[in-house]
MDTraj code that builds the backbone (N, CA, C; nanometers):
import mdtraj as md
import numpy as np

residues = "UNK UNK UNK UNK UNK UNK UNK UNK UNK UNK UNK UNK UNK UNK UNK UNK UNK UNK UNK UNK UNK UNK UNK UNK UNK UNK UNK UNK UNK UNK UNK UNK UNK UNK UNK UNK UNK UNK UNK UNK UNK UNK UNK UNK UNK UNK UNK UNK UNK UNK UNK UNK UNK UNK UNK UNK UNK UNK UNK UNK UNK UNK UNK UNK UNK UNK UNK UNK UNK UNK UNK UNK UNK UNK UNK UNK UNK UNK UNK UNK UNK UNK UNK UNK UNK UNK UNK UNK UNK UNK UNK UNK UNK UNK UNK UNK UNK UNK UNK UNK UNK UNK UNK UNK UNK UNK UNK UNK UNK UNK UNK UNK UNK UNK UNK UNK UNK UNK UNK UNK UNK UNK UNK UNK UNK UNK UNK UNK UNK UNK UNK UNK UNK UNK UNK UNK UNK UNK UNK UNK UNK UNK UNK UNK UNK UNK UNK UNK UNK UNK UNK UNK UNK UNK".split()
xyz = np.array([
    [24.0859, 29.6652, 38.0408],
    [24.0320, 29.7319, 37.9237],
    [24.0241, 29.8831, 37.9439],
    [23.9969, 29.9277, 38.0664],
    [23.9889, 30.0716, 38.0938],
    [24.1250, 30.1378, 38.0756],
    [24.2302, 30.0647, 38.1081],
    [24.3644, 30.1207, 38.0928],
    [24.3952, 30.1426, 37.9446],
    [24.3567, 30.0481, 37.8608],
    [24.3806, 30.0601, 37.7166],
    [24.3062, 30.1804, 37.6605],
    [24.1821, 30.2014, 37.7010],
    [24.1046, 30.3152, 37.6494],
    [24.1638, 30.4478, 37.6981],
    [24.2154, 30.4505, 37.8195],
    [24.2800, 30.5717, 37.8700],
    [24.4099, 30.6006, 37.7947],
    [24.4874, 30.4967, 37.7646],
    [24.6109, 30.5143, 37.6880],
    [24.5820, 30.5631, 37.5457],
    [24.4772, 30.5092, 37.4848],
    [24.4375, 30.5563, 37.3514],
    [24.3951, 30.7027, 37.3562],
    [24.3153, 30.7366, 37.4571],
    [24.2704, 30.8755, 37.4720],
    [24.3894, 30.9680, 37.4940],
    [24.4867, 30.9227, 37.5726],
    [24.6069, 31.0031, 37.5967],
    [24.6831, 31.0252, 37.4668],
    [24.7004, 30.9192, 37.3894],
    [24.7726, 30.9291, 37.2618],
    [24.7004, 31.0219, 37.1638],
    [24.5697, 31.0042, 37.1496],
    [24.4919, 31.0872, 37.0564],
    [24.4954, 31.2340, 37.0964],
    [24.4820, 31.2597, 37.2243],
    [24.4789, 31.3975, 37.2714],
    [24.6148, 31.4644, 37.2553],
    [24.7205, 31.3945, 37.2906],
    [24.8555, 31.4512, 37.2769],
    [24.8887, 31.4769, 37.1304],
    [24.8598, 31.3832, 37.0446],
    [24.8870, 31.3996, 36.9022],
    [24.8063, 31.5156, 36.8440],
    [24.6794, 31.5237, 36.8801],
    [24.5941, 31.6326, 36.8309],
    [24.6437, 31.7682, 36.8784],
    [24.6861, 31.7762, 37.0038],
    [24.7333, 31.9043, 37.0583],
    [24.8614, 31.9504, 36.9900],
    [24.9579, 31.8620, 36.9773],
    [25.0856, 31.8997, 36.9156],
    [25.0654, 31.9324, 36.7674],
    [24.9826, 31.8540, 36.6995],
    [24.9628, 31.8723, 36.5550],
    [24.8822, 31.9968, 36.5207],
    [24.8156, 32.0563, 36.6185],
    [24.7353, 32.1754, 36.5894],
    [24.7883, 32.3015, 36.6572],
    [24.8385, 32.2903, 36.7791],
    [24.8838, 32.4103, 36.8485],
    [25.0145, 32.4641, 36.7917],
    [25.1085, 32.3770, 36.7649],
    [25.2365, 32.4246, 36.7139],
    [25.2200, 32.4940, 36.5780],
    [25.1448, 32.4397, 36.4830],
    [25.1238, 32.5157, 36.3591],
    [25.0487, 32.6480, 36.3797],
    [24.9528, 32.6503, 36.4716],
    [24.8798, 32.7755, 36.4972],
    [24.9733, 32.8818, 36.5550],
    [25.0526, 32.8443, 36.6540],
    [25.1469, 32.9395, 36.7139],
    [25.2563, 32.9794, 36.6143],
    [25.3059, 32.8824, 36.5401],
    [25.4114, 32.9099, 36.4424],
    [25.3608, 33.0041, 36.3333],
    [25.2401, 32.9803, 36.2839],
    [25.1844, 33.0682, 36.1806],
    [25.1697, 33.2102, 36.2337],
    [25.1201, 33.2223, 36.3556],
    [25.1035, 33.3551, 36.4150],
    [25.2388, 33.4239, 36.4306],
    [25.3383, 33.3500, 36.4782],
    [25.4720, 33.4079, 36.4974],
    [25.5364, 33.4459, 36.3643],
    [25.5270, 33.3591, 36.2655],
    [25.5892, 33.3882, 36.1368],
    [25.5252, 33.5085, 36.0685],
    [25.3937, 33.5207, 36.0791],
    [25.3275, 33.6365, 36.0181],
    [25.3577, 33.7626, 36.0983],
    [25.3483, 33.7539, 36.2315],
    [25.3726, 33.8715, 36.3149],
    [25.5158, 33.9211, 36.3048],
    [25.6117, 33.8311, 36.3211],
    [25.7510, 33.8729, 36.3295],
    [25.8300, 33.8499, 36.2011],
    [25.7793, 33.7670, 36.1116],
    [25.8474, 33.7470, 35.9848],
    [25.7990, 33.8422, 35.8769],
    [25.6689, 33.8670, 35.8737],
    [25.6109, 33.9520, 35.7696],
    [25.5893, 34.0945, 35.8198],
    [25.5183, 34.1094, 35.9303],
    [25.4815, 34.2427, 35.9780],
    [25.6027, 34.3189, 36.0318],
    [25.6819, 34.2578, 36.1198],
    [25.7952, 34.3272, 36.1825],
    [25.9305, 34.2927, 36.1204],
    [25.9364, 34.1963, 36.0336],
    [26.0596, 34.1546, 35.9638],
    [26.1759, 34.1258, 36.0584],
    [26.1487, 34.0538, 36.1666],
    [26.2560, 34.0191, 36.2601],
    [26.2920, 33.8710, 36.2569],
    [26.2282, 33.7925, 36.1715],
    [26.2653, 33.6521, 36.1519],
    [26.3320, 33.6416, 36.0157],
    [26.4465, 33.5769, 36.0132],
    [26.5214, 33.5583, 35.8897],
    [26.5192, 33.4096, 35.8521],
    [26.5256, 33.3796, 35.7234],
    [26.5261, 33.2412, 35.6779],
    [26.6609, 33.1754, 35.7022],
    [26.7599, 33.2546, 35.7373],
    [26.8919, 33.2019, 35.7688],
    [26.9336, 33.2574, 35.9047],
    [27.0055, 33.1782, 35.9812],
    [27.0549, 33.2241, 36.1111],
    [27.1766, 33.3147, 36.0968],
    [27.2338, 33.3216, 35.9778],
    [27.3535, 33.4021, 35.9556],
    [27.3216, 33.5502, 35.9706],
    [27.4065, 33.6199, 36.0432],
    [27.3910, 33.7638, 36.0587],
    [27.2872, 33.8059, 36.1607],
    [27.2263, 33.7130, 36.2292],
    [27.1275, 33.7468, 36.3309],
    [27.1944, 33.7539, 36.4675],
    [27.1716, 33.8609, 36.5338],
    [27.2126, 33.8734, 36.6730],
    [27.0865, 33.8562, 36.7552],
    [27.0990, 33.8031, 36.8749],
    [26.9826, 33.7684, 36.9550],
    [26.8829, 33.8831, 36.9668],
    [26.9301, 34.0041, 36.9861],
    [26.8381, 34.1150, 37.0071],
    [26.7831, 34.1734, 36.8774],
    [26.8484, 34.1475, 36.7644],
    [26.8047, 34.2054, 36.6376],
    [26.6979, 34.1227, 36.5675],
    [26.7217, 33.9934, 36.5585],
    [26.6313, 33.9081, 36.4832],
    [26.6498, 33.7639, 36.5284],
    [26.5658, 33.6786, 36.4755],
    [26.5775, 33.5355, 36.5017],
    [26.5840, 33.4633, 36.3688],
    [26.6672, 33.3637, 36.3610],
    [26.6708, 33.2800, 36.2421],
    [26.5606, 33.1766, 36.2511],
    [26.5143, 33.1285, 36.1386],
    [26.4054, 33.0314, 36.1364],
    [26.4443, 32.9028, 36.2097],
    [26.5730, 32.8692, 36.2072],
    [26.6185, 32.7501, 36.2789],
    [26.5985, 32.7623, 36.4289],
    [26.6245, 32.8800, 36.4822],
    [26.6048, 32.9041, 36.6257],
    [26.4562, 32.8952, 36.6598],
    [26.3738, 32.9519, 36.5753],
    [26.2294, 32.9493, 36.5972],
    [26.1781, 32.8053, 36.5963],
    [26.2177, 32.7285, 36.4966],
    [26.1714, 32.5899, 36.4866],
    [26.2251, 32.5044, 36.6005],
    [26.3485, 32.5294, 36.6429],
    [26.4050, 32.4563, 36.7562],
    [26.3241, 32.4834, 36.8835],
    [26.2809, 32.6075, 36.9005],
    [26.1972, 32.6408, 37.0154],
    [26.0675, 32.5619, 37.0164],
    [26.0072, 32.5452, 36.9011],
    [25.8833, 32.4663, 36.8941],
    [25.9089, 32.3182, 36.9164],
    [26.0227, 32.2693, 36.8720],
    [26.0573, 32.1293, 36.8971],
    [26.0701, 32.1046, 37.0481],
    [26.1290, 32.2008, 37.1191],
    [26.1406, 32.1876, 37.2649],
    [26.0048, 32.1983, 37.3331],
    [25.9156, 32.2771, 37.2774],
    [25.7825, 32.2974, 37.3342],
    [25.6922, 32.1757, 37.3140],
    [25.7188, 32.0950, 37.2118],
    [25.6312, 31.9831, 37.1774],
    [25.6237, 31.8772, 37.2874],
    [25.7340, 31.8469, 37.3532],
    [25.7330, 31.7392, 37.4528],
    [25.6483, 31.7728, 37.5756],
    [25.6702, 31.8859, 37.6433],
    [25.5834, 31.9140, 37.7579],
    [25.4377, 31.9341, 37.7167],
    [25.4153, 31.9860, 37.5972],
    [25.2790, 32.0008, 37.5474],
    [25.2132, 31.8644, 37.5320],
    [25.2842, 31.7700, 37.4724],
    [25.2311, 31.6347, 37.4548],
    [25.2045, 31.5674, 37.5891],
    [25.2949, 31.5844, 37.6831],
    [25.2758, 31.5232, 37.8159],
    [25.1542, 31.5815, 37.8853],
    [25.1410, 31.7128, 37.8836],
    [25.0260, 31.7782, 37.9463],
    [24.8944, 31.7275, 37.8884],
    [24.8851, 31.7236, 37.7566],
    [24.7599, 31.6812, 37.6940],
    [24.7385, 31.5304, 37.7036],
    [24.8440, 31.4514, 37.7093],
    [24.8285, 31.3075, 37.7298],
    [24.7694, 31.2803, 37.8678],
    [24.8205, 31.3499, 37.9684],
    [24.7669, 31.3328, 38.1039],
    [24.6213, 31.3779, 38.1116],
    [24.5919, 31.4919, 38.0503],
    [24.4539, 31.5416, 38.0515],
    [24.3618, 31.4481, 37.9747],
    [24.4072, 31.3989, 37.8605],
    [24.3255, 31.3072, 37.7809],
    [24.2978, 31.1771, 37.8535],
    [24.3986, 31.1255, 37.9214],
    [24.3792, 31.0016, 37.9972],
    [24.2865, 31.0235, 38.1160],
    [24.3032, 31.1344, 38.1851],
    [24.2194, 31.1622, 38.3025],
    [24.0735, 31.1843, 38.2643],
    [24.0516, 31.2381, 38.1456],
    [23.9152, 31.2712, 38.1025],
    [23.8583, 31.1715, 38.0027],
    [23.9206, 31.0548, 37.9902],
    [23.8809, 30.9586, 37.8872],
    [23.7335, 30.9212, 37.8939],
    [23.6781, 30.9084, 38.0102],
    [23.5389, 30.8652, 38.0249],
    [23.4454, 30.9785, 38.0673],
    [23.4950, 31.0995, 38.0715],
    [23.4164, 31.2122, 38.1209],
    [23.3267, 31.2707, 38.0119],
    [23.2076, 31.3122, 38.0527],
    [23.1171, 31.3775, 37.9587],
    [23.1628, 31.5206, 37.9293],
    [23.2496, 31.5745, 38.0137],
    [23.3010, 31.7098, 37.9950],
    [23.4340, 31.7123, 37.9184],
    [23.4758, 31.5982, 37.8697],
    [23.6063, 31.5835, 37.8060],
    [23.6306, 31.6873, 37.6969],
    [23.5386, 31.6978, 37.6062],
    [23.5570, 31.7881, 37.4918],
    [23.5696, 31.9337, 37.5357],
    [23.4836, 31.9767, 37.6262],
    [23.4851, 32.1154, 37.6727],
    [23.6106, 32.1459, 37.7542],
    [23.6501, 32.0557, 37.8420],
    [23.7679, 32.0785, 37.9254],
    [23.8949, 32.0797, 37.8408],
    [23.9059, 31.9868, 37.7468],
    [24.0243, 31.9840, 37.6614],
    [24.0312, 32.1081, 37.5717],
    [23.9169, 32.1532, 37.5220],
    [23.9144, 32.2754, 37.4410],
    [23.9570, 32.3955, 37.5253],
    [23.9087, 32.4030, 37.6482],
    [23.9486, 32.5111, 37.7383],
    [24.0970, 32.5065, 37.7702],
    [24.1499, 32.3872, 37.7906],
    [24.2932, 32.3714, 37.8171],
    [24.3750, 32.4120, 37.6945],
    [24.3324, 32.3690, 37.5770],
    [24.4026, 32.4065, 37.4535],
    [24.4047, 32.5580, 37.4384],
    [24.2911, 32.6201, 37.4587],
    [24.2807, 32.7650, 37.4451],
    [24.3688, 32.8369, 37.5472],
    [24.3666, 32.7918, 37.6710],
    [24.4471, 32.8548, 37.7767],
    [24.5971, 32.8416, 37.7474],
    [24.6412, 32.7236, 37.7067],
    [24.7834, 32.7027, 37.6776],
    [24.8248, 32.7844, 37.5554],
    [24.7410, 32.7878, 37.4538],
    [24.7738, 32.8627, 37.3325],
    [24.7870, 33.0121, 37.3621],
    [24.6898, 33.0673, 37.4303],
    [24.6927, 33.2116, 37.4578],
    [24.8084, 33.2481, 37.5497],
    [24.8302, 33.1692, 37.6539],
    [24.9413, 33.2015, 37.7436],
    [25.0765, 33.1796, 37.6765],
    [25.0830, 33.0975, 37.5736],
    [25.2081, 33.0771, 37.5000],
    [25.2432, 33.1966, 37.4127],
    [25.1451, 33.2756, 37.3741],
    [25.1719, 33.3918, 37.2893],
    [25.2543, 33.4986, 37.3628],
    [25.2382, 33.5081, 37.4939],
    [25.3104, 33.6103, 37.5711],
    [25.4615, 33.5883, 37.5702],
    [25.5116, 33.4677, 37.6030],
    [25.6578, 33.4501, 37.5968],
    [25.7127, 33.4527, 37.4542],
    [25.6311, 33.4118, 37.3567],
    [25.6769, 33.4216, 37.2179],
    [25.7047, 33.5672, 37.1852],
    [25.6092, 33.6546, 37.2141],
    [25.6268, 33.7977, 37.1854],
    [25.7410, 33.8565, 37.2676],
    [25.7540, 33.8140, 37.3922],
    [25.8590, 33.8683, 37.4787],
    [25.9988, 33.8340, 37.4288],
    [26.0117, 33.7239, 37.3570],
    [26.1442, 33.6865, 37.3072],
    [26.1948, 33.7832, 37.2005],
    [26.1070, 33.8661, 37.1465],
    [26.1475, 33.9645, 37.0455],
    [26.1619, 34.1051, 37.1016],
    [26.1427, 34.1231, 37.2297],
    [26.1417, 34.2579, 37.2888],
    [26.2738, 34.3318, 37.2747],
    [26.3847, 34.2606, 37.2725],
    [26.5154, 34.3253, 37.2659],
    [26.5386, 34.4047, 37.1393],
    [26.4767, 34.3650, 37.0301],
    [26.4965, 34.4334, 36.9041],
    [26.4179, 34.5624, 36.8897],
    [26.3390, 34.5969, 36.9903],
    [26.2560, 34.7157, 36.9803],
    [26.2958, 34.8257, 37.0790],
    [26.4029, 34.8031, 37.1536],
    [26.4610, 34.9068, 37.2370],
    [26.3698, 34.9642, 37.3435],
    [26.2892, 34.8821, 37.4037],
    [26.1985, 34.9316, 37.5072],
    [26.2176, 34.8531, 37.6361],
    [26.1577, 34.9016, 37.7401],
    [26.1592, 34.8324, 37.8696],
    [26.0157, 34.7973, 37.9058],
    [25.9585, 34.7074, 37.8298],
    [25.8203, 34.6667, 37.8496],
    [25.8040, 34.5761, 37.9710],
    [25.6851, 34.5771, 38.0254],
    [25.6450, 34.4781, 38.1242],
    [25.6189, 34.3469, 38.0510],
    [25.5974, 34.2383, 38.1256],
    [25.5887, 34.1048, 38.0657],
    [25.4800, 34.0913, 37.9606],
    [25.3716, 34.1616, 37.9697],
    [25.2593, 34.1455, 37.8780],
    [25.2619, 34.2453, 37.7618],
    [25.3384, 34.3512, 37.7721],
    [25.3358, 34.4571, 37.6724],
    [25.3898, 34.4176, 37.5339],
    [25.4924, 34.3317, 37.5231],
    [25.5339, 34.2924, 37.3878],
    [25.4206, 34.2244, 37.3098],
    [25.3427, 34.1429, 37.3776],
    [25.2300, 34.0789, 37.3093],
    [25.1298, 34.1836, 37.2621],
    [25.0942, 34.2752, 37.3506],
    [24.9950, 34.3774, 37.3142],
    [25.0440, 34.4679, 37.2025],
    [25.1715, 34.5040, 37.2049],
    [25.2246, 34.5982, 37.1072],
    [25.2708, 34.5334, 36.9767],
    [25.3235, 34.4113, 36.9833],
    [25.3873, 34.3518, 36.8662],
    [25.3101, 34.2367, 36.8029],
    [25.2313, 34.1649, 36.8800],
    [25.1752, 34.0400, 36.8290],
    [25.0233, 34.0391, 36.8206],
    [24.9574, 34.1074, 36.9108],
    [24.8112, 34.1079, 36.9105],
    [24.7621, 34.1805, 36.7853],
    [24.6856, 34.1112, 36.7070],
    [24.6342, 34.1659, 36.5819],
    [24.4839, 34.1385, 36.5777],
    [24.4032, 34.2359, 36.5339],
    [24.2579, 34.2177, 36.5387],
    [24.2039, 34.1055, 36.4504],
    [24.2782, 34.0657, 36.3486],
    [24.2327, 33.9567, 36.2610],
    [24.3183, 33.8322, 36.2807],
    [24.4492, 33.8489, 36.2757],
    [24.5413, 33.7353, 36.2813],
    [24.5275, 33.6541, 36.4104],
    [24.5250, 33.7199, 36.5236],
    [24.5206, 33.6479, 36.6512],
    [24.3942, 33.5638, 36.6649],
    [24.2733, 33.6214, 36.6487],
    [24.1548, 33.5359, 36.6631],
    [24.1448, 33.4266, 36.5561],
    [24.1897, 33.4556, 36.4345],
    [24.1794, 33.3555, 36.3280],
    [24.2720, 33.2374, 36.3544],
    [24.3984, 33.2630, 36.3889],
    [24.4901, 33.1511, 36.4121],
    [24.4507, 33.0701, 36.5351],
    [24.4068, 33.1377, 36.6402],
    [24.3660, 33.0658, 36.7615],
    [24.2378, 32.9865, 36.7367],
    [24.1380, 33.0489, 36.6747],
    [24.0106, 32.9796, 36.6499],
    [24.0286, 32.8632, 36.5528],
    [24.1072, 32.8836, 36.4478],
    [24.1309, 32.7761, 36.3518],
    [24.2057, 32.6599, 36.4174],
    [24.3064, 32.6921, 36.4970],
    [24.3794, 32.5872, 36.5681],
    [24.2910, 32.5105, 36.6648],
    [24.2062, 32.5815, 36.7376],
    [24.1152, 32.5169, 36.8325],
    [24.0151, 32.4284, 36.7593],
    [23.9603, 32.4755, 36.6496],
    [23.8652, 32.3960, 36.5716],
    [23.9330, 32.2695, 36.5175],
    [24.0553, 32.2853, 36.4644],
    [24.1281, 32.1692, 36.4131],
    [24.1640, 32.0709, 36.5240],
    [24.1966, 32.1225, 36.6432],
    [24.2249, 32.0347, 36.7577],
    [24.1022, 31.9502, 36.7907],
    [23.9872, 32.0145, 36.8020],
    [23.8644, 31.9423, 36.8346],
    [23.8314, 31.8402, 36.7254],
    [23.8435, 31.8804, 36.6010],
    [23.8159, 31.7910, 36.4888],
    [23.9115, 31.6720, 36.4886],
    [24.0404, 31.6981, 36.5017],
    [24.1398, 31.5897, 36.5020],
    [24.1214, 31.4970, 36.6203],
    [24.0944, 31.5529, 36.7360],
    [24.0771, 31.4711, 36.8561],
    [23.9553, 31.3801, 36.8428],
    [23.8462, 31.4324, 36.7889],
    [23.7257, 31.3512, 36.7704],
    [23.7482, 31.2452, 36.6625],
    [23.8155, 31.2817, 36.5543],
    [23.8391, 31.1853, 36.4464],
    [23.9316, 31.0722, 36.4913],
    [24.0369, 31.1074, 36.5634],
    [24.1294, 31.0039, 36.6113],
    [24.0626, 30.9120, 36.7126],
    [23.9734, 30.9683, 36.7920],
    [23.9025, 30.8876, 36.8925],
    [23.7861, 30.8114, 36.8316],
    [23.7517, 30.8402, 36.7057],
    [23.6418, 30.7708, 36.6408],
    [23.5053, 30.8181, 36.6889],
    [23.4974, 30.9463, 36.7281],
    [23.3696, 30.9991, 36.7769],
    [23.3077, 31.0911, 36.6771],
])
top = md.Topology()
chain = top.add_chain()
for i, resn in enumerate(residues, 1):
    res = top.add_residue(resn, chain, resSeq=i)
    for name in ("N", "CA", "C"):
        top.add_atom(name, md.element.get_by_symbol(name[0]), res)
traj = md.Trajectory(xyz[None], top)
């Protein structure tokens, strides 16, 4: 019976993480680079890697990100299935993965700005926004916690 509860916890946690983190990161990227910097195009036609990204490339990147994200959170959910610290640890993990994911997202657009930034500078210069960043991260984290609790029946 303990194995079944751990498998359920793994499934709920992985589903909650993928269903909330990818939309939060995608929304932040689309607003930052699609609206503010105009480097995302709705068509891949005419885009060169350093100039812009097509929406298909962006979505494909998130599709590739979903599997390791699901595995990470499934393992964490199963390991913490009976822990009293489950909610806090999973929220901390979600927050850490989300924030650290913003750095490579921003770095993938560095070529279109003609600079020689260090690894963290594209995020600071192009993506960090005083309203957008905290709102998308906080909303995603809140939805993750809500979805995880609802799926687990807590």
